[in-house]
N, CA, C and O atoms as a Tripos MOL2 file, in Angstrom:
@<TRIPOS>MOLECULE
protein
  292   291    73     0     0
PROTEIN
NO_CHARGES

@<TRIPOS>ATOM
      1 N        -155.1850   25.1370   18.6480 N.3       1 MET1
      2 CA       -153.8690   25.5640   18.2050 C.3       1 MET1
      3 C        -153.5730   26.9280   18.8170 C.2       1 MET1
      4 O        -154.4210   27.8200   18.7960 O.2       1 MET1
      5 N        -152.3680   27.0900   19.3610 N.am      2 SER2
      6 CA       -152.0180   28.3390   20.0170 C.3       2 SER2
      7 C        -151.6850   29.4230   18.9980 C.2       2 SER2
      8 O        -151.3770   29.1330   17.8420 O.2       2 SER2
      9 N        -151.7510   30.6620   19.4390 N.am      3 ASP3
     10 CA       -151.4250   31.7900   18.5770 C.3       3 ASP3
     11 C        -149.9340   31.8040   18.2700 C.2       3 ASP3
     12 O        -149.1070   31.4220   19.0970 O.2       3 ASP3
     13 N        -149.6150   32.2490   17.0700 N.am      4 PHE4
     14 CA       -148.2250   32.3910   16.6360 C.3       4 PHE4
     15 C        -148.0020   33.8610   16.3600 C.2       4 PHE4
     16 O        -148.7770   34.4860   15.6360 O.2       4 PHE4
     17 N        -146.9300   34.4290   16.9420 N.am      5 ASN5
     18 CA       -146.6220   35.8160   16.6340 C.3       5 ASN5
     19 C        -145.1130   35.9890   16.5140 C.2       5 ASN5
     20 O        -144.3270   35.1800   17.0090 O.2       5 ASN5
     21 N        -144.7450   37.0510   15.8540 N.am      6 TYR6
     22 CA       -143.3360   37.3620   15.6570 C.3       6 TYR6
     23 C        -143.1530   38.8640   15.6390 C.2       6 TYR6
     24 O        -144.0780   39.6200   15.3420 O.2       6 TYR6
     25 N        -141.9420   39.2790   15.9640 N.am      7 GLU7
     26 CA       -141.5970   40.6960   15.8970 C.3       7 GLU7
     27 C        -140.1990   40.7990   15.2890 C.2       7 GLU7
     28 O        -139.2400   40.2260   15.8060 O.2       7 GLU7
     29 N        -140.1010   41.5280   14.2030 N.am      8 ILE8
     30 CA       -138.8000   41.7580   13.5900 C.3       8 ILE8
     31 C        -138.1010   42.8330   14.4170 C.2       8 ILE8
     32 O        -138.4970   43.9980   14.4060 O.2       8 ILE8
     33 N        -137.0570   42.4240   15.1330 N.am      9 LYS9
     34 CA       -136.3220   43.3360   16.0060 C.3       9 LYS9
     35 C        -135.3320   44.1820   15.2150 C.2       9 LYS9
     36 O        -135.1180   45.3550   15.5230 O.2       9 LYS9
     37 N        -134.7250   43.5700   14.1800 N.am     10 GLU10
     38 CA       -133.7530   44.2940   13.3620 C.3      10 GLU10
     39 C        -133.7540   43.7140   11.9500 C.2      10 GLU10
     40 O        -133.5990   42.5070   11.7650 O.2      10 GLU10
     41 N        -133.9300   44.5820   10.9590 N.am     11 LYS11
     42 CA       -133.8130   44.1730    9.5580 C.3      11 LYS11
     43 C        -132.3430   44.3550    9.1970 C.2      11 LYS11
     44 O        -131.8390   45.4770    9.1600 O.2      11 LYS11
     45 N        -131.6610   43.2450    8.9310 N.am     12 ILE12
     46 CA       -130.2280   43.2900    8.7080 C.3      12 ILE12
     47 C        -129.8990   43.4510    7.2290 C.2      12 ILE12
     48 O        -129.0970   44.3130    6.8700 O.2      12 ILE12
     49 N        -130.5110   42.6270    6.3560 N.am     13 ALA13
     50 CA       -130.1780   42.7130    4.9280 C.3      13 ALA13
     51 C        -131.2650   42.0770    4.0750 C.2      13 ALA13
     52 O        -131.9010   41.1000    4.4700 O.2      13 ALA13
     53 N        -131.4620   42.6530    2.9000 N.am     14 VAL14
     54 CA       -132.2720   42.0190    1.8610 C.3      14 VAL14
     55 C        -131.2780   41.3430    0.9310 C.2      14 VAL14
     56 O        -130.4350   42.0070    0.3290 O.2      14 VAL14
     57 N        -131.3750   40.0220    0.8120 N.am     15 LEU15
     58 CA       -130.4240   39.2490    0.0220 C.3      15 LEU15
     59 C        -130.8160   39.1650   -1.4460 C.2      15 LEU15
     60 O        -129.9490   39.1030   -2.3190 O.2      15 LEU15
     61 N        -132.1330   39.1630   -1.7270 N.am     16 SER16
     62 CA       -132.6130   39.1250   -3.1100 C.3      16 SER16
     63 C        -134.0870   39.5060   -3.1400 C.2      16 SER16
     64 O        -134.7570   39.5550   -2.1080 O.2      16 SER16
     65 N        -134.5760   39.7750   -4.3550 N.am     17 GLU17
     66 CA       -136.0030   40.0720   -4.5580 C.3      17 GLU17
     67 C        -136.4440   39.4020   -5.8500 C.2      17 GLU17
     68 O        -135.7520   39.4770   -6.8660 O.2      17 GLU17
     69 N        -137.6160   38.7360   -5.8050 N.am     18 ASN18
     70 CA       -138.1030   38.0950   -7.0280 C.3      18 ASN18
     71 C        -139.0910   39.0080   -7.7580 C.2      18 ASN18
     72 O        -139.3970   40.1030   -7.2860 O.2      18 ASN18
     73 N        -139.5860   38.5520   -8.9090 N.am     19 LYS19
     74 CA       -140.4580   39.3690   -9.7580 C.3      19 LYS19
     75 C        -141.7610   39.7720   -9.0790 C.2      19 LYS19
     76 O        -142.3270   40.8190   -9.3960 O.2      19 LYS19
     77 N        -142.2440   38.9490   -8.1470 N.am     20 SER20
     78 CA       -143.5080   39.2590   -7.4770 C.3      20 SER20
     79 C        -143.3210   40.1590   -6.2590 C.2      20 SER20
     80 O        -144.2930   40.4840   -5.5780 O.2      20 SER20
     81 N        -142.0850   40.5640   -5.9780 N.am     21 GLY21
     82 CA       -141.8340   41.4870   -4.8790 C.3      21 GLY21
     83 C        -141.4430   40.8300   -3.5640 C.2      21 GLY21
     84 O        -141.1100   41.5170   -2.5980 O.2      21 GLY21
     85 N        -141.4830   39.4940   -3.5220 N.am     22 TRP22
     86 CA       -141.0360   38.8030   -2.3070 C.3      22 TRP22
     87 C        -139.5270   38.9680   -2.1800 C.2      22 TRP22
     88 O        -138.8040   38.9530   -3.1770 O.2      22 TRP22
     89 N        -139.0580   39.1240   -0.9410 N.am     23 THR23
     90 CA       -137.6320   39.3020   -0.6890 C.3      23 THR23
     91 C        -137.1120   38.2010    0.2270 C.2      23 THR23
     92 O        -137.8190   37.7250    1.1150 O.2      23 THR23
     93 N        -135.8630   37.8090   -0.0040 N.am     24 LYS24
     94 CA       -135.1750   36.9000    0.9090 C.3      24 LYS24
     95 C        -134.3680   37.8120    1.8260 C.2      24 LYS24
     96 O        -133.5460   38.6020    1.3610 O.2      24 LYS24
     97 N        -134.6120   37.6970    3.1560 N.am     25 GLU25
     98 CA       -134.0240   38.6310    4.1020 C.3      25 GLU25
     99 C        -133.3180   37.9220    5.2450 C.2      25 GLU25
    100 O        -133.6720   36.8070    5.6280 O.2      25 GLU25
    101 N        -132.3040   38.6050    5.7810 N.am     26 LEU26
    102 CA       -131.6800   38.2190    7.0380 C.3      26 LEU26
    103 C        -132.1580   39.2250    8.0760 C.2      26 LEU26
    104 O        -131.9080   40.4240    7.9600 O.2      26 LEU26
    105 N        -132.8490   38.7180    9.0900 N.am     27 ASN27
    106 CA       -133.4020   39.5710   10.1380 C.3      27 ASN27
    107 C        -133.1360   38.9640   11.5060 C.2      27 ASN27
    108 O        -132.8350   37.7760   11.6240 O.2      27 ASN27
    109 N        -133.2500   39.7860   12.5280 N.am     28 LEU28
    110 CA       -133.2280   39.3260   13.9160 C.3      28 LEU28
    111 C        -134.6860   39.3480   14.3690 C.2      28 LEU28
    112 O        -135.3040   40.4100   14.4270 O.2      28 LEU28
    113 N        -135.2410   38.1610   14.6950 N.am     29 ILE29
    114 CA       -136.6780   38.0340   14.9470 C.3      29 ILE29
    115 C        -136.9380   37.3400   16.2830 C.2      29 ILE29
    116 O        -136.2580   36.3830   16.6530 O.2      29 ILE29
    117 N        -137.9290   37.8470   16.9850 N.am     30 SER30
    118 CA       -138.4230   37.1970   18.1990 C.3      30 SER30
    119 C        -139.7230   36.4860   17.8400 C.2      30 SER30
    120 O        -140.6650   37.1010   17.3400 O.2      30 SER30
    121 N        -139.7590   35.1750   18.1050 N.am     31 TYR31
    122 CA       -140.9640   34.3860   17.8720 C.3      31 TYR31
    123 C        -141.6440   34.0960   19.2080 C.2      31 TYR31
    124 O        -141.0110   33.6200   20.1500 O.2      31 TYR31
    125 N        -142.9390   34.3900   19.2730 N.am     32 ASN32
    126 CA       -143.7520   34.1210   20.4660 C.3      32 ASN32
    127 C        -143.1410   34.6930   21.7410 C.2      32 ASN32
    128 O        -143.2050   34.0680   22.8000 O.2      32 ASN32
    129 N        -142.5450   35.8940   21.6370 N.am     33 GLY33
    130 CA       -142.0130   36.5790   22.8060 C.3      33 GLY33
    131 C        -140.6930   36.0310   23.3250 C.2      33 GLY33
    132 O        -140.2140   36.4640   24.3730 O.2      33 GLY33
    133 N        -140.1050   35.0920   22.6130 N.am     34 ARG34
    134 CA       -138.8260   34.5040   23.0490 C.3      34 ARG34
    135 C        -137.6600   35.3870   22.6250 C.2      34 ARG34
    136 O        -137.8310   36.3700   21.9030 O.2      34 ARG34
    137 N        -136.4630   35.0130   23.0930 N.am     35 ALA35
    138 CA       -135.2470   35.7430   22.7320 C.3      35 ALA35
    139 C        -135.0900   35.7490   21.2100 C.2      35 ALA35
    140 O        -135.3570   34.7400   20.5570 O.2      35 ALA35
    141 N        -134.6630   36.8730   20.6450 N.am     36 PRO36
    142 CA       -134.5200   36.9650   19.1910 C.3      36 PRO36
    143 C        -133.4550   36.0190   18.6490 C.2      36 PRO36
    144 O        -132.4680   35.7170   19.3190 O.2      36 PRO36
    145 N        -133.6800   35.5570   17.4110 N.am     37 LYS37
    146 CA       -132.7450   34.6940   16.6960 C.3      37 LYS37
    147 C        -132.5480   35.2680   15.3040 C.2      37 LYS37
    148 O        -133.3720   36.0310   14.8020 O.2      37 LYS37
    149 N        -131.4370   34.8830   14.6940 N.am     38 TYR38
    150 CA       -131.1780   35.2890   13.3150 C.3      38 TYR38
    151 C        -131.9890   34.4040   12.3890 C.2      38 TYR38
    152 O        -132.0950   33.1970   12.6080 O.2      38 TYR38
    153 N        -132.5570   34.9960   11.3630 N.am     39 ASP39
    154 CA       -133.5370   34.3010   10.5480 C.3      39 ASP39
    155 C        -133.3340   34.6660    9.0800 C.2      39 ASP39
    156 O        -133.2640   35.8440    8.7300 O.2      39 ASP39
    157 N        -133.2410   33.6480    8.2270 N.am     40 ILE40
    158 CA       -133.1580   33.8530    6.7790 C.3      40 ILE40
    159 C        -134.3850   33.2030    6.1680 C.2      40 ILE40
    160 O        -134.5780   31.9940    6.2950 O.2      40 ILE40
    161 N        -135.2290   34.0080    5.4950 N.am     41 ARG41
    162 CA       -136.4310   33.4670    4.8650 C.3      41 ARG41
    163 C        -136.9990   34.4520    3.8580 C.2      41 ARG41
    164 O        -136.5750   35.6060    3.7900 O.2      41 ARG41
    165 N        -137.9620   33.9840    3.0790 N.am     42 ASP42
    166 CA       -138.6680   34.8210    2.1160 C.3      42 ASP42
    167 C        -139.8130   35.5480    2.8090 C.2      42 ASP42
    168 O        -140.4890   34.9960    3.6780 O.2      42 ASP42
    169 N        -140.0140   36.8020    2.4020 N.am     43 TRP43
    170 CA       -141.0920   37.6330    2.9490 C.3      43 TRP43
    171 C        -141.8630   38.2880    1.8130 C.2      43 TRP43
    172 O        -141.2940   38.6850    0.7970 O.2      43 TRP43
    173 N        -143.1750   38.3900    2.0130 N.am     44 SER44
    174 CA       -144.0050   39.1260    1.0630 C.3      44 SER44
    175 C        -143.7510   40.6230    1.2660 C.2      44 SER44
    176 O        -143.1960   41.0280    2.2880 O.2      44 SER44
    177 N        -144.1570   41.4390    0.2930 N.am     45 PRO45
    178 CA       -144.0270   42.8850    0.4790 C.3      45 PRO45
    179 C        -144.7190   43.3230    1.7740 C.2      45 PRO45
    180 O        -145.8500   42.9170    2.0420 O.2      45 PRO45
    181 N        -144.0520   44.1370    2.5610 N.am     46 GLY46
    182 CA       -144.6000   44.6090    3.8240 C.3      46 GLY46
    183 C        -144.4280   43.6260    4.9690 C.2      46 GLY46
    184 O        -144.9130   43.8740    6.0730 O.2      46 GLY46
    185 N        -143.7480   42.5170    4.7260 N.am     47 ASN47
    186 CA       -143.4990   41.4900    5.7470 C.3      47 ASN47
    187 C        -144.7790   40.9500    6.3730 C.2      47 ASN47
    188 O        -144.7950   40.6100    7.5570 O.2      47 ASN47
    189 N        -145.8600   40.8660    5.5820 N.am     48 GLU48
    190 CA       -147.1320   40.3570    6.0960 C.3      48 GLU48
    191 C        -147.1900   38.8330    6.0800 C.2      48 GLU48
    192 O        -147.8140   38.2230    6.9490 O.2      48 GLU48
    193 N        -146.5360   38.2150    5.0860 N.am     49 LYS49
    194 CA       -146.5140   36.7560    4.9800 C.3      49 LYS49
    195 C        -145.0690   36.2970    4.9010 C.2      49 LYS49
    196 O        -144.2070   37.0030    4.3780 O.2      49 LYS49
    197 N        -144.8130   35.0950    5.4290 N.am     50 MET50
    198 CA       -143.4650   34.5530    5.3870 C.3      50 MET50
    199 C        -143.4430   33.1970    4.7230 C.2      50 MET50
    200 O        -144.4050   32.4340    4.8020 O.2      50 MET50
    201 N        -142.3310   32.9040    4.0640 N.am     51 GLY51
    202 CA       -142.1090   31.5990    3.4830 C.3      51 GLY51
    203 C        -141.2730   30.7530    4.4200 C.2      51 GLY51
    204 O        -140.9740   31.1570    5.5440 O.2      51 GLY51
    205 N        -140.9000   29.5780    3.9470 N.am     52 LYS52
    206 CA       -140.0370   28.7150    4.7500 C.3      52 LYS52
    207 C        -138.6610   29.3460    4.8500 C.2      52 LYS52
    208 O        -138.2190   30.0660    3.9560 O.2      52 LYS52
    209 N        -137.9970   29.0580    5.9570 N.am     53 GLY53
    210 CA       -136.6760   29.6230    6.1570 C.3      53 GLY53
    211 C        -135.8870   28.8380    7.1750 C.2      53 GLY53
    212 O        -136.2370   27.7140    7.5370 O.2      53 GLY53
    213 N        -134.8170   29.4540    7.6260 N.am     54 VAL54
    214 CA       -133.9550   28.8400    8.6290 C.3      54 VAL54
    215 C        -133.6900   29.8720    9.7230 C.2      54 VAL54
    216 O        -133.4820   31.0540    9.4480 O.2      54 VAL54
    217 N        -133.7030   29.3980   10.9640 N.am     55 THR55
    218 CA       -133.4660   30.2440   12.1250 C.3      55 THR55
    219 C        -132.1930   29.7740   12.8020 C.2      55 THR55
    220 O        -131.9950   28.5760   13.0050 O.2      55 THR55
    221 N        -131.3240   30.7220   13.1510 N.am     56 LEU56
    222 CA       -130.0150   30.3940   13.6970 C.3      56 LEU56
    223 C        -129.7570   31.1150   15.0200 C.2      56 LEU56
    224 O        -130.1080   32.2830   15.1850 O.2      56 LEU56
    225 N        -129.1400   30.4020   15.9500 N.am     57 GLN57
    226 CA       -128.6280   31.0290   17.1580 C.3      57 GLN57
    227 C        -127.3960   31.8480   16.7640 C.2      57 GLN57
    228 O        -126.8390   31.6360   15.6870 O.2      57 GLN57
    229 N        -126.9650   32.7750   17.6180 N.am     58 LYS58
    230 CA       -125.8030   33.6060   17.3180 C.3      58 LYS58
    231 C        -124.5740   32.7430   17.0250 C.2      58 LYS58
    232 O        -123.8290   33.0300   16.0880 O.2      58 LYS58
    233 N        -124.3570   31.6990   17.8090 N.am     59 GLU59
    234 CA       -123.1950   30.8250   17.6250 C.3      59 GLU59
    235 C        -123.2370   30.1260   16.2590 C.2      59 GLU59
    236 O        -122.2040   29.9530   15.6130 O.2      59 GLU59
    237 N        -124.4300   29.7300   15.8300 N.am     60 GLU60
    238 CA       -124.5780   29.0860   14.5250 C.3      60 GLU60
    239 C        -124.2850   30.0730   13.4000 C.2      60 GLU60
    240 O        -123.6600   29.7140   12.4010 O.2      60 GLU60
    241 N        -124.7330   31.3100   13.5600 N.am     61 LEU61
    242 CA       -124.4850   32.3390   12.5470 C.3      61 LEU61
    243 C        -122.9910   32.6270   12.4430 C.2      61 LEU61
    244 O        -122.4750   32.8140   11.3410 O.2      61 LEU61
    245 N        -122.2940   32.6660   13.5680 N.am     62 ILE62
    246 CA       -120.8460   32.8940   13.5680 C.3      62 ILE62
    247 C        -120.1390   31.7530   12.8430 C.2      62 ILE62
    248 O        -119.2290   31.9890   12.0480 O.2      62 ILE62
    249 N        -120.5560   30.5180   13.1150 N.am     63 LYS63
    250 CA       -119.9430   29.3700   12.4400 C.3      63 LYS63
    251 C        -120.2110   29.4310   10.9320 C.2      63 LYS63
    252 O        -119.3100   29.1740   10.1330 O.2      63 LYS63
    253 N        -121.4380   29.7660   10.5450 N.am     64 LEU64
    254 CA       -121.7730   29.9080    9.1310 C.3      64 LEU64
    255 C        -120.9220   30.9950    8.4840 C.2      64 LEU64
    256 O        -120.4290   30.8190    7.3700 O.2      64 LEU64
    257 N        -120.7530   32.1030    9.1720 N.am     65 LYS65
    258 CA       -119.9150   33.1980    8.6570 C.3      65 LYS65
    259 C        -118.4920   32.7190    8.4120 C.2      65 LYS65
    260 O        -117.9010   33.0340    7.3800 O.2      65 LYS65
    261 N        -117.9360   31.9580    9.3530 N.am     66 ASN66
    262 CA       -116.5800   31.4390    9.2020 C.3      66 ASN66
    263 C        -116.4670   30.4850    8.0290 C.2      66 ASN66
    264 O        -115.4880   30.5180    7.2840 O.2      66 ASN66
    265 N        -117.4700   29.6350    7.8660 N.am     67 VAL67
    266 CA       -117.4810   28.6960    6.7330 C.3      67 VAL67
    267 C        -117.5440   29.4680    5.4200 C.2      67 VAL67
    268 O        -116.7920   29.1740    4.4910 O.2      67 VAL67
    269 N        -118.4350   30.4540    5.3380 N.am     68 LEU68
    270 CA       -118.5550   31.2450    4.1010 C.3      68 LEU68
    271 C        -117.2710   32.0000    3.7970 C.2      68 LEU68
    272 O        -116.8690   32.0980    2.6380 O.2      68 LEU68
    273 N        -116.6210   32.5390    4.8360 N.am     69 ASN69
    274 CA       -115.3590   33.2610    4.6220 C.3      69 ASN69
    275 C        -114.2560   32.3510    4.1080 C.2      69 ASN69
    276 O        -113.3480   32.8050    3.4110 O.2      69 ASN69
    277 N        -114.3290   31.0660    4.4470 N.am     70 SER70
    278 CA       -113.2800   30.1300    4.0260 C.3      70 SER70
    279 C        -113.4840   29.6150    2.5920 C.2      70 SER70
    280 O        -112.5730   29.0240    2.0110 O.2      70 SER70
    281 N        -114.6620   29.8350    2.0310 N.am     71 LEU71
    282 CA       -114.9160   29.3840    0.6560 C.3      71 LEU71
    283 C        -114.1510   30.2370   -0.3410 C.2      71 LEU71
    284 O        -114.0160   31.4490   -0.1700 O.2      71 LEU71
    285 N        -113.6570   29.5940   -1.3740 N.am     72 GLU72
    286 CA       -112.9590   30.3220   -2.4360 C.3      72 GLU72
    287 C        -113.9540   30.5780   -3.5600 C.2      72 GLU72
    288 O        -114.0620   29.7930   -4.5010 O.2      72 GLU72
    289 N        -114.6660   31.6720   -3.4490 N.am     73 ILE73
    290 CA       -115.6980   32.0120   -4.4310 C.3      73 ILE73
    291 C        -115.1830   33.1280   -5.3260 C.2      73 ILE73
    292 O        -115.8920   33.5730   -6.2280 O.2      73 ILE73
@<TRIPOS>BOND
     1     1     2 1
     2     2     3 1
     3     3     4 2
     4     3     5 am
     5     5     6 1
     6     6     7 1
     7     7     8 2
     8     7     9 am
     9     9    10 1
    10    10    11 1
    11    11    12 2
    12    11    13 am
    13    13    14 1
    14    14    15 1
    15    15    16 2
    16    15    17 am
    17    17    18 1
    18    18    19 1
    19    19    20 2
    20    19    21 am
    21    21    22 1
    22    22    23 1
    23    23    24 2
    24    23    25 am
    25    25    26 1
    26    26    27 1
    27    27    28 2
    28    27    29 am
    29    29    30 1
    30    30    31 1
    31    31    32 2
    32    31    33 am
    33    33    34 1
    34    34    35 1
    35    35    36 2
    36    35    37 am
    37    37    38 1
    38    38    39 1
    39    39    40 2
    40    39    41 am
    41    41    42 1
    42    42    43 1
    43    43    44 2
    44    43    45 am
    45    45    46 1
    46    46    47 1
    47    47    48 2
    48    47    49 am
    49    49    50 1
    50    50    51 1
    51    51    52 2
    52    51    53 am
    53    53    54 1
    54    54    55 1
    55    55    56 2
    56    55    57 am
    57    57    58 1
    58    58    59 1
    59    59    60 2
    60    59    61 am
    61    61    62 1
    62    62    63 1
    63    63    64 2
    64    63    65 am
    65    65    66 1
    66    66    67 1
    67    67    68 2
    68    67    69 am
    69    69    70 1
    70    70    71 1
    71    71    72 2
    72    71    73 am
    73    73    74 1
    74    74    75 1
    75    75    76 2
    76    75    77 am
    77    77    78 1
    78    78    79 1
    79    79    80 2
    80    79    81 am
    81    81    82 1
    82    82    83 1
    83    83    84 2
    84    83    85 am
    85    85    86 1
    86    86    87 1
    87    87    88 2
    88    87    89 am
    89    89    90 1
    90    90    91 1
    91    91    92 2
    92    91    93 am
    93    93    94 1
    94    94    95 1
    95    95    96 2
    96    95    97 am
    97    97    98 1
    98    98    99 1
    99    99   100 2
   100    99   101 am
   101   101   102 1
   102   102   103 1
   103   103   104 2
   104   103   105 am
   105   105   106 1
   106   106   107 1
   107   107   108 2
   108   107   109 am
   109   109   110 1
   110   110   111 1
   111   111   112 2
   112   111   113 am
   113   113   114 1
   114   114   115 1
   115   115   116 2
   116   115   117 am
   117   117   118 1
   118   118   119 1
   119   119   120 2
   120   119   121 am
   121   121   122 1
   122   122   123 1
   123   123   124 2
   124   123   125 am
   125   125   126 1
   126   126   127 1
   127   127   128 2
   128   127   129 am
   129   129   130 1
   130   130   131 1
   131   131   132 2
   132   131   133 am
   133   133   134 1
   134   134   135 1
   135   135   136 2
   136   135   137 am
   137   137   138 1
   138   138   139 1
   139   139   140 2
   140   139   141 am
   141   141   142 1
   142   142   143 1
   143   143   144 2
   144   143   145 am
   145   145   146 1
   146   146   147 1
   147   147   148 2
   148   147   149 am
   149   149   150 1
   150   150   151 1
   151   151   152 2
   152   151   153 am
   153   153   154 1
   154   154   155 1
   155   155   156 2
   156   155   157 am
   157   157   158 1
   158   158   159 1
   159   159   160 2
   160   159   161 am
   161   161   162 1
   162   162   163 1
   163   163   164 2
   164   163   165 am
   165   165   166 1
   166   166   167 1
   167   167   168 2
   168   167   169 am
   169   169   170 1
   170   170   171 1
   171   171   172 2
   172   171   173 am
   173   173   174 1
   174   174   175 1
   175   175   176 2
   176   175   177 am
   177   177   178 1
   178   178   179 1
   179   179   180 2
   180   179   181 am
   181   181   182 1
   182   182   183 1
   183   183   184 2
   184   183   185 am
   185   185   186 1
   186   186   187 1
   187   187   188 2
   188   187   189 am
   189   189   190 1
   190   190   191 1
   191   191   192 2
   192   191   193 am
   193   193   194 1
   194   194   195 1
   195   195   196 2
   196   195   197 am
   197   197   198 1
   198   198   199 1
   199   199   200 2
   200   199   201 am
   201   201   202 1
   202   202   203 1
   203   203   204 2
   204   203   205 am
   205   205   206 1
   206   206   207 1
   207   207   208 2
   208   207   209 am
   209   209   210 1
   210   210   211 1
   211   211   212 2
   212   211   213 am
   213   213   214 1
   214   214   215 1
   215   215   216 2
   216   215   217 am
   217   217   218 1
   218   218   219 1
   219   219   220 2
   220   219   221 am
   221   221   222 1
   222   222   223 1
   223   223   224 2
   224   223   225 am
   225   225   226 1
   226   226   227 1
   227   227   228 2
   228   227   229 am
   229   229   230 1
   230   230   231 1
   231   231   232 2
   232   231   233 am
   233   233   234 1
   234   234   235 1
   235   235   236 2
   236   235   237 am
   237   237   238 1
   238   238   239 1
   239   239   240 2
   240   239   241 am
   241   241   242 1
   242   242   243 1
   243   243   244 2
   244   243   245 am
   245   245   246 1
   246   246   247 1
   247   247   248 2
   248   247   249 am
   249   249   250 1
   250   250   251 1
   251   251   252 2
   252   251   253 am
   253   253   254 1
   254   254   255 1
   255   255   256 2
   256   255   257 am
   257   257   258 1
   258   258   259 1
   259   259   260 2
   260   259   261 am
   261   261   262 1
   262   262   263 1
   263   263   264 2
   264   263   265 am
   265   265   266 1
   266   266   267 1
   267   267   268 2
   268   267   269 am
   269   269   270 1
   270   270   271 1
   271   271   272 2
   272   271   273 am
   273   273   274 1
   274   274   275 1
   275   275   276 2
   276   275   277 am
   277   277   278 1
   278   278   279 1
   279   279   280 2
   280   279   281 am
   281   281   282 1
   282   282   283 1
   283   283   284 2
   284   283   285 am
   285   285   286 1
   286   286   287 1
   287   287   288 2
   288   287   289 am
   289   289   290 1
   290   290   291 1
   291   291   292 2
@<TRIPOS>SUBSTRUCTURE
     1 MET1         2 RESIDUE 1 A MET
     2 SER2         6 RESIDUE 1 A SER
     3 ASP3        10 RESIDUE 1 A ASP
     4 PHE4        14 RESIDUE 1 A PHE
     5 ASN5        18 RESIDUE 1 A ASN
     6 TYR6        22 RESIDUE 1 A TYR
     7 GLU7        26 RESIDUE 1 A GLU
     8 ILE8        30 RESIDUE 1 A ILE
     9 LYS9        34 RESIDUE 1 A LYS
    10 GLU10       38 RESIDUE 1 A GLU
    11 LYS11       42 RESIDUE 1 A LYS
    12 ILE12       46 RESIDUE 1 A ILE
    13 ALA13       50 RESIDUE 1 A ALA
    14 VAL14       54 RESIDUE 1 A VAL
    15 LEU15       58 RESIDUE 1 A LEU
    16 SER16       62 RESIDUE 1 A SER
    17 GLU17       66 RESIDUE 1 A GLU
    18 ASN18       70 RESIDUE 1 A ASN
    19 LYS19       74 RESIDUE 1 A LYS
    20 SER20       78 RESIDUE 1 A SER
    21 GLY21       82 RESIDUE 1 A GLY
    22 TRP22       86 RESIDUE 1 A TRP
    23 THR23       90 RESIDUE 1 A THR
    24 LYS24       94 RESIDUE 1 A LYS
    25 GLU25       98 RESIDUE 1 A GLU
    26 LEU26      102 RESIDUE 1 A LEU
    27 ASN27      106 RESIDUE 1 A ASN
    28 LEU28      110 RESIDUE 1 A LEU
    29 ILE29      114 RESIDUE 1 A ILE
    30 SER30      118 RESIDUE 1 A SER
    31 TYR31      122 RESIDUE 1 A TYR
    32 ASN32      126 RESIDUE 1 A ASN
    33 GLY33      130 RESIDUE 1 A GLY
    34 ARG34      134 RESIDUE 1 A ARG
    35 ALA35      138 RESIDUE 1 A ALA
    36 PRO36      142 RESIDUE 1 A PRO
    37 LYS37      146 RESIDUE 1 A LYS
    38 TYR38      150 RESIDUE 1 A TYR
    39 ASP39      154 RESIDUE 1 A ASP
    40 ILE40      158 RESIDUE 1 A ILE
    41 ARG41      162 RESIDUE 1 A ARG
    42 ASP42      166 RESIDUE 1 A ASP
    43 TRP43      170 RESIDUE 1 A TRP
    44 SER44      174 RESIDUE 1 A SER
    45 PRO45      178 RESIDUE 1 A PRO
    46 GLY46      182 RESIDUE 1 A GLY
    47 ASN47      186 RESIDUE 1 A ASN
    48 GLU48      190 RESIDUE 1 A GLU
    49 LYS49      194 RESIDUE 1 A LYS
    50 MET50      198 RESIDUE 1 A MET
    51 GLY51      202 RESIDUE 1 A GLY
    52 LYS52      206 RESIDUE 1 A LYS
    53 GLY53      210 RESIDUE 1 A GLY
    54 VAL54      214 RESIDUE 1 A VAL
    55 THR55      218 RESIDUE 1 A THR
    56 LEU56      222 RESIDUE 1 A LEU
    57 GLN57      226 RESIDUE 1 A GLN
    58 LYS58      230 RESIDUE 1 A LYS
    59 GLU59      234 RESIDUE 1 A GLU
    60 GLU60      238 RESIDUE 1 A GLU
    61 LEU61      242 RESIDUE 1 A LEU
    62 ILE62      246 RESIDUE 1 A ILE
    63 LYS63      250 RESIDUE 1 A LYS
    64 LEU64      254 RESIDUE 1 A LEU
    65 LYS65      258 RESIDUE 1 A LYS
    66 ASN66      262 RESIDUE 1 A ASN
    67 VAL67      266 RESIDUE 1 A VAL
    68 LEU68      270 RESIDUE 1 A LEU
    69 ASN69      274 RESIDUE 1 A ASN
    70 SER70      278 RESIDUE 1 A SER
    71 LEU71      282 RESIDUE 1 A LEU
    72 GLU72      286 RESIDUE 1 A GLU
    73 ILE73      290 RESIDUE 1 A ILE
């Protein structure tokens, strides 16, 4: 199995935090040295461990933003 690495290029926002200190964050992350992507997932304190999440290209994030803006919340 090959090595897996990541680098958080930009911490954009902490969306929530649970009782154990894990946070749901929106970050710009490079995985395995590739071009950075927008990423929403849970992180342990200090960003040492990650939970499941979703990774988005810039175009996907823009579309999501437009959809969220159109919601009547």
